[in-house]
N, C-alpha and C positions, 0 to 999 in steps of 0.2 A: 341842583337838578330842576329843570323847568317842569312845572305841574301842568299836565294836559287835561283839559276838561272834555269828557266824551259828549257827543251829541245827545240831548235829552231823549229819553224813550219812555213810553207809558209802562206802568208797572205790569199791566196785564200782558203786554207784549213780551216783557222779559220772562215772566212765568211761563208763557206759551212756548218760548224758545227752549227753556230748560226742560219742560215736559216732552216736547216733540223730539229734541235733539239728543238729550242725555239720558233720560230714564229708559228708553228702549235699549240703549247700549249697555246700561248697567243692570237692567232687569229687576228682579224681585227685591234685592236688598234696599234700593232706594224707595221702592213702593212701600215696604214695611216701615222705613224711616218716616215717610210722609204720613202713613197711617198713625204713627205714634203721636203726631201732633193733631191730626184732624179727628181721629176717633180712637183714642187710646184703649177704650174698653173692648174694642174689637180685635185687639192683638192676641193671637193664639199663644198659649203659654209656651209651648215649644213645638208648635205644629211643623214649622219649616226647618227647625234645627238651627244651631248657631253656626256651624262650620260652613254650610252653603252660603250664608249671608256674607261672611268675610271673603270666601273664595270668589263669589260673584263680584264683590266690590273691587277686589284686586284685579280680576281679569278684565274689568271694564276700563282700565287705564290705557292711555295712549303711550306712544314711544317716548323714551327719555331723551331730553335734549340739553339739560342744564347741569351746572356744577352742583353737586350735592353737599350739604352741610350737616354735620352731626348735631341734631337738635337736642340730644341728650346732654350736651355740654353748654357752658355759658361763655365760650371763647369767641363769640362773634361780635362783640362790641367794637365800634370804630374809635379806639382810644386816641387821645391827643398825645403825641410823642414829644418828649423833651429829653434829648440825649438817650440814656439807657432807661429813663423813667417814662411811664405813661400813666394817664388817668382817664377813666371813663365813668359814665354814670347812667342810671336807668331809673325812670319813675313810671309806675304802673298804678293808675287810679281806676276805681270801678264803682258801679252801683249794681246790686243784685236784689232781685225780688223772688222769694221762694213761696210756692203754693201752700206750704205748711204753716206759714205765718208764725215762726217761732217767737215766743215772748222774750226769750233770752237774746234774740238777734243772731245767735250762732246757728248756722245751717249744719244739720247733722251730716256726718260722714265725709265732709270736705275740709280741706285746709287752705285751698286757694280761693280767693274772692268769696270768702265764706261768712260774710255778715249780711243779714237780711234787711232790706228797706233802709239802707244807709249808704251814703257816699263816703268812701274811705280810700286809704292807700293799701293796696294789696302788697306791693313790694317797692321800696325805693332803696337803691344801693349805690355806693361809690366803690370803684374798682381801681386800686393802685397796684402797679406792677413795676418790677425791675427785671431787665433782661440783658444778659451778656452771653458770650459763646459757651461759658461753662457754669453759669449761675443764674437762677431765676427765683424770684420771690413774688408773692401775691397776697394782698390784703383786700378783702371785700367785706364791707360793713353794711348790714341791711336793716331796714325798719319796715313796719307795716303789719297788717293782720296775718299775713303768711308767717312772719317771724313769731308772732304771739302764739300761734297754734303749734308750729313745728318745734319751737325751742322752749316750750313751757316747762319741760323737766330739767333744763339747764340752769345753773346758778346765774345770778344777775350779770356778772362781768362777761359771761360767754353767750348771752342771749342774742347778740347782734353779729355774730361771726358766721357769715355765709362761707367764707374761705379765708384761711390764714396759713400759708404754706411757704416752704423753702425747697427749691429743687437744685440738684447738682448733676453735672454730667461727668462721670468718673473717667471716661476714656475720650481722648481727643478725637480719635478717628472712628469711633463707634457711637451712634446716636442713641445711646441709652441714658435714661434719666431716673434719678432716685429723688422722691419728694417726701416731705414729712410735714404733718400739721393737720389742720382741718381742710379736707379736700372734697371735691365734687364726687358725687356717686355715679357709677356707670350703669346703674340698673334702670331698665325700661327706656322707652323711646321719647320721654318728655322730661324737661328740666323745669325749674321754677321761673325762668325768664320767659314771660308770655309772648314777647315779640318774636321769639324764635320758633314758636309752636304753630301748627296748622290751625288749631282751635284756640280760643282765648283761655278757657278753663282746662284743668288737667283731668285726665281720665281716672277712674277709680284704681286702676292698676298702678299708676304713678303715685297717687295719693297714699297708697299703702305699701310703698317701698321707700328706702332711705333717699332723701334729697342730699344728704351730706354724710361723710365718714370722717373718722379721726384716727390717724396712724401713719403708716409708711406705704408709699406706692413705688414700685419699680416697673418701669416701662421699657420694653425691648422691641426693636424692629426685627421680625423674623425673615421678612423679605420686603420688596418694594410695596407689596399689597397687603401684607399681613403683619399685625403687631400684637404683642402680648403684654398685659399689665397684671401684676400680682400685688395684692394688698394685704398688709398685716395691720389689723384695726381693732379698736376697742369693742365694737359690736354694731348692732343694727340701729343706725342713726343716733349716736350719742357721743358727746364730747367728754362728759364726766362719766367715769367708769362706775358700774353698779354691781360688778362681781369680779372674781379673780380670773375668770376665763378670758380668752381673746378669740378673735375671729380671723378667718382667711377668706379673701374673695379673689376672683380672677376675672379678667376681661380679655376676650379674643375678638379682635376687630379685623374684618376683611373688606377691602375696597377693590372689587374686581375691575371697576372703571370709575369715571368721574361722576357717574350718575347714581351709584348705588353703594350703600354701606350695609354690611351684615355684622351683627354683634351677638356674641354668646357670653353670658356672665354666670358666675356661680358664687355661692356663699355658704360657709359652714362656720357656726359659732355657738357658744354657750349663751343662752338667753335667760338664765336664772336671775331673779331680782326679788326685792322685797314685795313688789306688787304682783309678781308671777313666780312664787316659790316652787311651783310644780314644773316649770319649764326647764328643759335640759337643752340638748343640741338642736339647733335649727339648720335645716338644709333647704337651699333655694337655688333655682336655676331659671334664667329667662333668656329668650332669644328675641331679637327684633331686627327689622330692616327699615331703612330710610331711603326713599327713592325720589329723585327730583327730575322733572321734565320741563319742557318749554311751556306747556299749558297745565299739566297735571303734576301734583306732588302727592306722595302716598307714604304712609308709615304704618307699621303694624307690629304689635308686641304680644307675646304669649309667655306665661310663666307658670311654674308649679312650685309650691313650697310644702315642707313637712316639718312639724314641730314635735319633737319627742318630749313626752311628759311623764312624770312620776310623782304620784300624790303621796301624802303623809303615811298612807297605809301600804305603800310599795306597789300599788297598781300602776301599770304602764300603758300608755296609749300613744299613737302616732297620727294625730289629725293632720289633714292636708287642706290647702286652699289653692285656688287657681284662677287665672284671669286671661282674657283675650280682648284685644281691641284692634280696630282698623280705622284709619283717618285719611281722608282724601281732600284735596283742595283743587279747585279749578280756577284759573286766572282768566277773567274776561279781557283784561288789559293790564297795564302796569299799575293802575290805580285800584281797580275793583276785583275782588275774588270771593268765592263762596266755598266754605268748608263743610264737611259732614263727618260725623263719627258714629260708629256702632261699637258697643262694648259689652262685655259679659264678665261678671265677677261672682265667685262663690266662695264663701268662708263659713261652711255649715257648722263648724265647731268653735267659731268666734276666737280664732287665734289672733287675728289682727283687728277685727271689727266687732264691736259690741253693739248689737241692735238696741235702739232706744224704745222698743216696744216689748211685749211679752213673747213675741216670736223670735227665736234665737237662730234660725237658719237664715243667714244673710246671703241671699241668692237673688241677684239683680241683673236685669238687662237694661242697657241705657242707650240713648241716641242723642244727637245734637246737630244743630245747623248754626253756622256762624258766617255772618256777612262782614267782610274786611275791607276797609278803606285805607290804602297806603298813601298818606299825604306827605308832600315834600320829601326830604331826604330821610328823616329820622322821626317820623310821627305815624302813629297807627290808631285808627278808630275802629272798634269792633262791637257788634251786637250779636249776642248768642242766645239761642233758645235751647234748653236742655230738658230731657224727659227721662224718668226712671220708671221701670216696671218691676215690682217685687213679686217673686213667686210666693213669698210669704208676706204678711202685712208688717213690714219693717219701717214703714213711713207713717206720718200722721197728716191728716187733712187740716183744713183751716179751722175746724171745730175741735181739734185735738184728738179725734178718734183715729184708731189704727187704720191704715190704708195701704193699698198696693201701689198707688200711683203718686208720683211726685214730679213737679215741674219747676223750672226756674228760668228767668230772663236776666241776663247780665249784660251791662254795657261797660266796655273797657276803653280807656284812653291811655296811651303810653307814648313816651318819648325818650330818647337816649342821645348821648354824645360820646 
């Protein structure tokens, strides 16, 4: 594809265009987003509420014009085909700088691009596939800091398996598939492949749900627009089993047209382990949409989880956690685009998130802006600014003191074949 170079423009002219043309149309949500960067101390704790922010962001979008892609999967690589076999690859490099200046280099609460002041590989993988009318198989081996964080509890031989699965089509004239092995997770609107996402980094909602599952998946088309997947799996993001219980998950996907995807997922499973002996059944449900237009793209996810607990004295409790995000991208042309994200996450009983300070109520509002440069056919350069506001002091500042605010700048470069 020929690379077109836009006519040079002054930076202040671009900023003026964005403010004059887009902020009035989107209203207060983008104003709050800009406040987060220019004057974070002036952000009211919940003065405007979370829901109006996301509703306003959604209502500001233009009409859909383009084919939509489910960014919750990693099936968008342009693989090289050789007969029934195909091979693809992806390399995602990055540099992150976090305002807390962690001495360990590990950025708290994140698993994607989560090393501070260090150039590194977030994720590099090779994707091998075999496909025939009745049989499919896939092997995806991954390396990088993403793998180090998400697979830290897996034994050494399994730490590099993003996916390893076999799928069969039992009926010749009915497009149902049954797959088994390490398979991709259906939860939330973002996957680990940064090139498919509107922002470079993942939202807190995605960082705290499974990126992979292990077990059996049965997928059935219910109509031309509706499909159902049922999973029988070991548990919540684990290859190696840590208890005798198993889990069940479902995915209902609806595609009303070529521009929109609606997804509803559920999970129920036993989460008792040596590290969490008080945990019993976990219930979880999320819904998300993915929308693609000629100039605008948008995605939003919301979920609610409940963890049943029973301590050694027989006392029972049912703590919950929940999250909401909204992400939009505007394309200036085929080369340049600008993305923005607003997110809200609360885990007040630390079911999934253990705060690294004395304040145990993890209750956070986040925002981000990402400038994207799509170069050539399969190259992407991105620079992203990210800001978090904690309703409790769950972050640390550069001096190590507990703080409400946290910021991060990340530069990402990725390529694929």
